N, C-alpha and C positions, 0 to 999 in steps of 0.2 A: 267770575266764578273760577276757582282754582281747580286743578286736576284732581287733587286729593279729596276735595269735597264732593266730587261727582260720584254718582253710583256707577256700578259696572255697566248698567244699561246706557246711562248717559255718556260714559266714556266710549262705548261701542258706537253710539250715535255720532259723537264728535269725530271719530275716525272715518265713518261713512261720509259725513258731510265734507270733511277735509279732502277726501278722494274726489269729490265732485267739483272742486275749485281748481281751475287751471293755474298751476303754480308758476308758469312762465309769465302770466299776466299779473299775478298777485303772489310774489314770492314770500311775503311775510305770513301767509295763512298756514302756519304749521298747525299740527293737531292741538297743541296746547293753546295757541291763539284762537283756534276755532272753539275750544272749550271755554275760553274766557268770554267770548262773544256768542255763546251758544244760541241764545234767543234770536239775535239778529241774523245769524247764518241760517237758522232753521226757517225764519220768515222768508229769506231770499230763496231757499230751496223750495218752499211751498209755491212761490211765485212762478218758478220755471218748470215745475213738474218733476219728471223723473230724469231729465238730462243734466248735463253739467251746468253749473252756475256761470254764466258768461254774459257778455254784452252790457246793456244798460243796468241790468240787475247787479252784475259784479261791480260796476262803477259805483252804484249807490251803496252797496255793501262796504266797499273800501272807504267811502266817505264817512259812513256811520262808525266803522271800527277804527279808522285812522291808518289803515294799511295803505301801502303805496300801490297804485294801479299803473301797469305798463300796457299801453295799447298794443294789440297784435300787429305784426308787420307782414306785408305781402309785397310781391314783386309786380311792377307795372312796366308796360312798354311806353316808349316816347309818345306814340300815337294816343294811347289810352289816357295818359296823364295830361296831354295837351287838351284833349276833349273834356276831361273832367275839370280842368282849371280854366278852360275857355281862352287859351292862348295859342299861339302858333307853334308849329314843330320847331322852328328855328329858335324860339325862346327857350324851349325845353333843352335843346341841344346846347345852347349857350350856357344855361344854368348848370348843366352837367359838366361842361368843360371848365367852368369857373369854380366848381366845387360847391355850388349853392344847393345841390341836391345830393342825397345819399345814393350815388350811382357808380357803377363799375362797367367797364367795357368787357364783354364776353363774346369772343369770336367776332369782333368787329361791330357788335351791337351794344347799345347802352341798356343795362338792366338797372332799373331804379327801384329802391326799396322805400315804400311809403307805409306810414302807420294808418290803420283802418279807422 
């Protein structure tokens, strides 16, 4: 559906839905793109209720619309990452030193960035 073919009410609804999509995770979801896929975005919004469209619902929406999905990133400690992966601390330190993990040293400690 094109923007010009939408009624004023549908255009306002597309703007509201666009505001509920985290654009850091789905940068292609502009207002015009939301209007183009209005039914799919409205279905996703109904699934999550009143909050932002995120998580598995956002992934599924991106697959339906063809938008690119970027997983959110968070910081992890060496100890947390080792426990999550089931490996030793020395393995994580070695991977940090060899550049196999997205990690930087801050005040003598490794800070690792992982995607959720």
